Backbone bond lengths (Angstrom), bond angles and torsions (degrees), N, CA, C in turn:
res aa  C-N    CA-C-N  psi(-1)  N-CA   C-N-CA  omega(-1)  CA-C   N-CA-C  phi
1 X - - - 1.451 - - 1.514 109.62 -
2 X 1.295 114.44 147.21 1.445 119.17 175.56 1.513 110.81 -74.78
3 X 1.319 115.51 157.25 1.461 119.57 -178.83 1.519 111.74 -62.07
4 X 1.332 116.09 -38.70 1.467 118.42 -177.13 1.515 112.38 -69.19
5 X 1.324 118.08 -23.48 1.455 120.53 177.82 1.526 111.22 -82.63
6 X 1.313 117.32 -29.14 1.469 121.04 -178.59 1.549 112.12 -71.00
7 X 1.318 117.37 -30.06 1.456 119.77 -174.77 1.525 115.01 -54.50
8 X 1.327 121.24 -45.18 1.469 118.96 177.50 1.522 112.99 -59.57
9 X 1.321 117.01 -33.14 1.456 119.26 -179.06 1.520 111.48 -71.15
10 X 1.322 118.56 -29.82 1.466 121.54 174.70 1.515 109.76 -65.15
11 X 1.338 116.85 -42.06 1.463 119.62 178.26 1.530 110.79 -63.22
12 X 1.306 117.33 -38.26 1.453 121.39 178.02 1.535 110.44 -65.91
13 X 1.316 117.45 -42.48 1.465 121.73 179.88 1.534 111.30 -63.93
14 X 1.309 115.75 -42.32 1.473 119.78 -179.95 1.521 110.38 -68.25
15 X 1.332 117.29 -39.10 1.470 120.65 177.19 1.532 110.41 -61.79
16 X 1.326 116.37 -42.90 1.470 120.24 178.55 1.512 111.64 -64.54
17 X 1.344 116.26 -41.34 1.474 120.47 179.17 1.539 110.55 -63.87
18 X 1.324 116.71 -41.32 1.471 119.46 178.13 1.524 111.41 -65.94
19 X 1.306 117.91 -36.65 1.464 120.78 177.33 1.522 110.53 -64.67
20 X 1.335 116.71 -41.86 1.456 120.08 178.22 1.522 110.62 -65.18
21 X 1.327 117.51 -44.20 1.470 120.39 178.88 1.527 110.72 -62.25
22 X 1.325 117.35 -40.42 1.460 120.89 177.73 1.523 110.00 -59.38
23 X 1.330 117.05 -45.16 1.471 120.17 -179.39 1.522 112.28 -69.06
24 X 1.324 117.50 -34.48 1.466 120.45 178.45 1.538 109.81 -66.94
25 X 1.311 116.73 -45.20 1.465 120.24 179.68 1.512 110.16 -62.94
26 X 1.324 117.46 -42.77 1.462 120.01 178.00 1.540 111.20 -65.72
27 X 1.320 116.48 -37.71 1.462 119.43 -179.71 1.511 113.47 -67.82
28 X 1.326 116.02 -34.21 1.464 119.24 -177.55 1.527 111.40 -80.24
29 X 1.331 116.40 -50.83 1.475 119.84 -172.94 1.520 114.21 -103.33
30 X 1.340 118.77 -5.67 1.464 122.19 -178.38 1.530 111.83 53.42
31 X 1.339 115.14 36.80 1.463 121.93 178.01 1.523 107.78 -120.36
32 X 1.303 116.57 128.71 1.478 120.38 178.17 1.517 108.48 -80.70
33 X 1.342 116.05 112.52 1.449 121.37 179.52 1.513 108.91 -105.42
34 X 1.310 116.90 150.92 1.470 120.17 -171.96 1.520 113.97 -104.67
35 X 1.330 118.90 -11.34 1.460 120.20 -174.74 1.530 111.17 -68.60
36 X 1.331 117.90 -56.91 1.447 120.13 -179.22 1.537 112.03 -70.30
37 X 1.336 116.14 -29.44 1.461 120.65 175.33 1.524 110.72 -61.59
38 X 1.320 116.22 -46.68 1.464 121.74 178.20 1.524 111.39 -66.82
39 X 1.332 115.90 -42.50 1.473 119.17 179.65 1.536 111.52 -62.75
40 X 1.323 117.45 -33.99 1.449 120.49 177.51 1.516 110.93 -61.70
41 X 1.321 116.62 -45.56 1.466 119.80 -179.95 1.532 111.34 -69.15
42 X 1.323 117.27 -39.42 1.475 120.33 -179.06 1.523 110.16 -63.67
43 X 1.313 117.29 -50.45 1.464 119.60 -179.68 1.523 111.73 -69.41
44 X 1.288 118.36 -30.76 1.465 121.22 174.64 1.517 111.81 -64.78
45 X 1.322 116.24 -43.04 1.469 120.14 176.61 1.510 110.39 -66.04
46 X 1.340 118.10 -42.12 1.468 120.81 177.55 1.521 110.60 -61.30
47 X 1.337 118.15 -36.86 1.451 121.37 177.17 1.537 110.58 -61.45
48 X 1.327 115.91 -49.06 1.474 119.46 -178.19 1.520 110.52 -63.33
49 X 1.327 117.54 -45.90 1.455 121.30 -179.75 1.526 111.78 -61.50
50 X 1.336 116.29 -47.54 1.459 118.60 -178.30 1.536 111.72 -68.56
51 X 1.318 118.01 -33.53 1.456 120.16 177.07 1.529 110.94 -67.07
52 X 1.314 117.55 -40.67 1.470 120.79 177.80 1.521 109.84 -65.89
53 X 1.321 118.42 -42.86 1.455 120.92 177.89 1.517 110.64 -61.26
54 X 1.318 118.18 -42.87 1.461 120.97 179.37 1.525 111.30 -65.90
55 X 1.320 117.38 -37.90 1.463 119.83 177.66 1.531 111.55 -63.17
56 X 1.332 116.36 -45.70 1.447 119.73 179.57 1.523 112.47 -67.71
57 X 1.323 116.63 -36.78 1.471 118.63 179.28 1.547 110.56 -69.39
58 X 1.311 118.35 -32.90 1.465 120.72 177.31 1.498 111.87 -72.56
59 X 1.341 116.58 -35.35 1.472 119.88 178.88 1.517 110.45 -68.04
60 X 1.325 118.03 -36.28 1.451 122.04 -177.56 1.523 112.52 -73.82
61 X 1.315 117.24 -30.57 1.488 119.36 -176.96 1.487 113.23 -94.55
C-alpha cells in the first residue's frame, strides 16, 4: 500500500484504541472521563475526512 492510503487506517486504529481505553477506564473506576472520549471522536472524524479526500483524489487521477 502507498503511504497516502495507509494514513486513514492509522486514524481509524487510533480512534478504536481510544474507544477501548475509554471503556477500560470507565469499567475500572466507573468514572466518565472526557479525554479519550473526545479523542475517539476527533480521530474518527479525521478518518472520515481523510478517507473522503483519498477517494476523491484517486477518482481524479
